C-alpha positions as semicolon CSV with decimal commas, in nm:
position;residue;x (nm);y (nm);z (nm)
1;X;-11,423;28,739;7,574
2;X;-11,517;28,398;7,752
3;X;-11,834;28,211;7,586
4;X;-12,111;28,171;7,876
5;X;-12,307;27,829;7,816
6;X;-12,557;27,933;7,665
7;X;-12,391;28,187;7,379
8;X;-12,385;28,112;7,056
9;X;-12,045;28,064;6,943
10;X;-12,070;28,290;6,550
11;X;-11,851;28,202;6,223
12;X;-11,653;28,479;6,128
13;X;-11,470;28,458;5,782
14;X;-11,182;28,733;5,753
15;X;-11,045;28,794;5,429
16;X;-10,689;28,912;5,359
17;X;-10,556;28,726;5,669
18;X;-10,210;28,706;5,612
19;X;-10,189;29,084;5,521
20;X;-10,073;29,362;5,728
21;X;-10,392;29,439;5,905
22;X;-10,539;29,135;5,858
23;X;-10,270;28,951;6,128
24;X;-10,326;29,201;6,371
25;X;-10,717;29,142;6,341
26;X;-10,693;28,776;6,354
27;X;-10,460;28,758;6,704
28;X;-10,693;28,996;6,842
29;X;-11,020;28,764;6,746
30;X;-10,866;28,480;6,812
31;X;-10,877;28,539;7,177
32;X;-11,238;28,540;7,218
33;X;-11,443;28,237;7,251
34;X;-11,794;28,344;7,135
35;X;-11,599;28,311;6,745
36;X;-11,475;28,087;6,488
37;X;-11,259;28,242;6,227
38;X;-11,234;28,090;5,857
39;X;-10,939;28,264;5,735
40;X;-10,860;28,320;5,377
41;X;-10,590;28,468;5,165
42;X;-10,440;28,489;4,859
43;X;-10,174;28,234;4,999
44;X;-10,198;27,963;5,257
45;X;-10,002;27,947;5,542
46;X;-9,704;27,705;5,698
47;X;-9,938;27,636;5,974
48;X;-10,240;27,529;5,742
49;X;-10,466;27,788;5,939
50;X;-10,513;27,998;5,640
51;X;-10,710;27,847;5,275
52;X;-10,548;27,949;4,978
53;X;-10,813;28,152;4,746
54;X;-10,840;28,381;4,451
55;X;-11,176;28,600;4,561
56;X;-11,079;28,780;4,202
57;X;-11,269;28,459;4,074
58;X;-11,628;28,386;4,158
59;X;-11,608;28,021;4,202
60;X;-11,665;27,725;4,461
61;X;-11,316;27,684;4,567
62;X;-11,370;27,953;4,824
63;X;-11,752;28,045;4,799
64;X;-11,810;27,731;5,057
65;X;-11,630;27,918;5,303
66;X;-11,895;28,151;5,389
67;X;-12,147;27,900;5,438
68;X;-12,282;27,980;5,799
69;X;-12,081;28,209;5,908
70;X;-12,238;28,500;6,043
71;X;-12,019;28,764;5,943
72;X;-11,744;28,836;5,697
73;X;-11,446;29,080;5,767
74;X;-11,311;29,179;5,396
75;X;-10,994;29,280;5,420
76;X;-10,824;29,143;5,128
77;X;-10,735;29,395;4,862
78;X;-10,386;29,630;4,717
79;X;-10,310;29,837;4,999
80;X;-10,066;30,053;4,800
81;X;-10,235;30,430;4,797
82;X;-9,993;30,536;4,526
83;X;-10,092;30,245;4,291
84;X;-10,286;30,299;3,978
85;X;-10,643;30,215;3,846
86;X;-10,513;29,925;3,664
87;X;-10,342;29,791;3,944
88;X;-10,614;29,819;4,120
89;X;-10,948;29,721;3,981
90;X;-10,933;29,349;4,022
91;X;-10,805;29,348;4,363
92;X;-11,039;29,639;4,501
93;X;-11,337;29,619;4,304
94;X;-11,389;29,276;4,136
95;X;-11,313;29,070;4,481
96;X;-11,519;29,342;4,644
97;X;-11,775;29,274;4,402
98;X;-11,747;28,881;4,425
99;X;-11,752;28,865;4,855
100;X;-12,059;29,076;4,876
101;X;-12,200;28,836;4,640
102;X;-12,116;28,482;4,795
103;X;-12,206;28,667;5,160
104;X;-12,595;28,732;5,005
105;X;-12,569;28,446;4,859
106;X;-12,471;28,214;5,129
107;X;-12,687;28,388;5,415
108;X;-12,477;28,579;5,584
109;X;-12,591;28,864;5,834
110;X;-12,321;29,143;5,827
111;X;-12,003;29,216;5,602
112;X;-11,747;29,445;5,787
113;X;-11,523;29,616;5,476
114;X;-11,245;29,759;5,532
115;X;-11,251;30,062;5,328
116;X;-10,978;30,370;5,392
117;X;-10,957;30,758;5,485
118;X;-10,826;30,787;5,167
119;X;-11,167;30,743;5,016
120;X;-11,303;31,069;5,159
121;X;-10,987;31,294;5,224
122;X;-11,013;31,518;4,892
123;X;-10,775;31,686;4,650
124;X;-10,605;31,916;4,900
125;X;-10,614;31,690;5,213
126;X;-10,954;31,822;5,304
127;X;-11,257;31,588;5,455
128;X;-11,487;31,537;5,127
129;X;-11,402;31,310;4,814
130;X;-11,129;31,053;4,691
131;X;-10,793;31,145;4,669
132;X;-10,639;30,935;4,465
133;X;-10,710;30,606;4,229
134;X;-10,683;30,363;4,553
135;X;-10,957;30,669;4,745
136;X;-11,208;30,606;4,432
137;X;-11,131;30,193;4,452
138;X;-11,246;30,245;4,808
139;X;-11,479;30,467;4,766
140;X;-11,671;30,207;4,442
141;X;-11,619;29,922;4,733
142;X;-11,837;30,148;4,968
143;X;-12,091;30,175;4,692
144;X;-12,104;29,827;4,617
145;X;-12,172;29,732;5,044
146;X;-12,509;30,017;4,988
147;X;-12,623;29,801;4,700
148;X;-12,624;29,475;4,883
149;X;-12,772;29,628;5,220
150;X;-13,045;29,791;5,024
151;X;-13,121;29,494;4,771
152;X;-13,037;29,214;4,966
153;X;-13,069;29,309;5,331
154;X;-12,712;29,262;5,438
155;X;-12,609;29,458;5,735
156;X;-12,300;29,600;5,573
157;X;-12,045;29,859;5,800
158;X;-11,753;30,058;5,611
159;X;-11,465;30,107;5,824
160;X;-11,256;30,424;5,653
161;X;-10,914;30,285;5,860
162;X;-10,654;30,539;5,920
163;X;-10,291;30,464;5,867
164;X;-10,222;30,119;5,988
165;X;-9,839;30,075;5,967
166;X;-9,649;29,714;5,987
167;X;-9,525;29,595;6,315
168;X;-9,612;29,817;6,635
169;X;-9,729;30,062;6,411
170;X;-9,579;30,349;6,695
171;X;-9,717;30,704;6,625
172;X;-9,572;30,879;6,334
173;X;-9,417;31,097;6,552
174;X;-9,206;31,367;6,337
175;X;-9,343;31,292;5,984
176;X;-9,276;31,592;5,776
177;X;-9,685;31,584;5,662
178;X;-9,908;31,667;5,940
179;X;-10,210;31,483;5,745
180;X;-10,022;31,180;5,799
181;X;-9,956;31,217;6,134
182;X;-10,352;31,291;6,185
183;X;-10,456;30,978;6,047
184;X;-10,259;30,754;6,258
185;X;-10,460;30,403;6,342
186;X;-10,310;30,225;6,640
187;X;-10,318;29,867;6,655
188;X;-10,512;29,853;6,964
189;X;-10,761;30,092;6,793
190;X;-10,791;29,908;6,489
191;X;-10,888;29,556;6,652
192;X;-11,095;29,793;6,890
193;X;-11,307;29,910;6,625
194;X;-11,321;29,589;6,406
195;X;-11,427;29,384;6,708
196;X;-11,720;29,639;6,784
197;X;-11,820;29,629;6,436
198;X;-11,883;29,277;6,440
199;X;-12,098;29,281;6,758
200;X;-12,255;29,525;6,656
201;X;-12,608;29,518;6,589
202;X;-12,930;29,716;6,406
203;X;-12,671;29,849;6,168
204;X;-12,812;29,839;5,776
205;X;-12,553;30,027;5,609
206;X;-12,302;30,294;5,794
207;X;-11,968;30,453;5,660
208;X;-11,774;30,523;6,007
209;X;-11,393;30,708;5,997
210;X;-11,161;30,510;6,259
211;X;-10,820;30,695;6,356
212;X;-10,687;30,713;6,705
213;X;-10,733;31,011;6,928
214;X;-10,524;31,270;6,707
215;X;-10,531;31,626;6,847
216;X;-10,662;31,838;6,511
217;X;-10,754;31,553;6,308
218;X;-11,020;31,668;6,082
219;X;-11,177;31,301;6,058
220;X;-11,444;31,330;6,313
221;X;-11,543;31,027;6,494
222;X;-11,885;31,105;6,565
223;X;-12,055;30,816;6,390
224;X;-11,777;30,563;6,470
225;X;-11,912;30,660;6,872
226;X;-12,301;30,632;6,781
227;X;-12,323;30,375;6,633
228;X;-11,980;30,148;6,735
229;X;-11,899;30,277;7,085
230;X;-11,585;30,321;6,940
231;X;-11,365;30,542;7,170
232;X;-11,005;30,524;7,085
233;X;-10,761;30,414;7,377
234;X;-10,455;30,576;7,234
235;X;-10,362;30,916;7,218
236;X;-10,129;31,112;6,972
237;X;-10,042;31,534;6,951
238;X;-9,840;31,592;6,586
239;X;-9,560;31,780;6,585
240;X;-9,517;32,034;6,298
241;X;-9,178;32,038;6,128
242;X;-8,989;32,367;6,155
243;X;-8,965;32,579;5,895
244;X;-8,542;32,497;5,899
245;X;-8,586;32,115;5,911
246;X;-8,822;32,165;5,641
247;X;-8,525;32,309;5,419
248;X;-8,334;32,072;5,536
249;X;-8,507;31,787;5,434
250;X;-8,557;31,942;5,073
251;X;-8,256;32,012;4,997
252;X;-8,083;31,662;5,121
253;X;-8,416;31,512;4,887
254;X;-8,316;31,757;4,616
255;X;-7,912;31,659;4,633
256;X;-8,064;31,268;4,582
257;X;-8,249;31,336;4,278
258;X;-7,934;31,531;4,157
259;X;-7,673;31,251;4,163
260;X;-7,935;30,999;4,060
261;X;-7,954;31,233;3,733
262;X;-7,615;31,245;3,704
263;X;-7,562;30,900;3,745
264;X;-7,796;30,813;3,431
265;X;-7,674;31,088;3,211
266;X;-7,277;31,027;3,286
267;X;-7,273;30,667;3,372
268;X;-7,064;30,764;3,647
269;X;-7,143;30,603;3,979
270;X;-7,159;30,786;4,308
271;X;-7,273;30,704;4,639
272;X;-7,586;30,850;4,735
273;X;-7,536;31,041;5,066
274;X;-7,746;31,084;5,368
């Protein structure tokens, strides 16, 4: 997008800019002439574009970067959905609280929060409550956002993102878990959703699901369509694993576990079979 002569250039701060999702978002937004990006991450990059900071500590070494910002895109977090609570609380809760505090204190108008579908998957892979400690950490982050929207007037858009793998992030065709396939979010749809959230007007607080157009996915896109105008560009039909394929996969897994057990108990060294 090219900025017109009278168009205001908006400052956008991106936390977690060096991560898997951060790199993709930054590359997408850098092509917009109406946005000026300020990039933060735990470590600076060799090119000097990303400033190093520790969001777990609320101090002026990084909060000054929020001055004059229109929007903060908060991506920084521990992305491991299998992590336990002690490894999540500082990165996913404390840091989020500090980011919202700094945003409100600096007069930022909007925070776009990277949440996750894990915040509402449920224990039986049904849409509902968080499914893991990681999902709980994201649900807590959303509640922090709601508080700052209500108490401080921030516009807060929580994007419950689907699965975004490293690199090209093709559809997970053939993955044995259909629920994993149903959460797929392509790079194009990810970047489109974030861009729309940055541009969205008159949104006080919202939580919306963001995924690609995956057939049979239980996570509704109705709110994302209504509030952001989001419509997925990439489509995918999950492939159901046949009973025979499932049996072969489970037998291979059992064989590997048996080999590891023998290795631990007998001290013998075997080569794992494929």
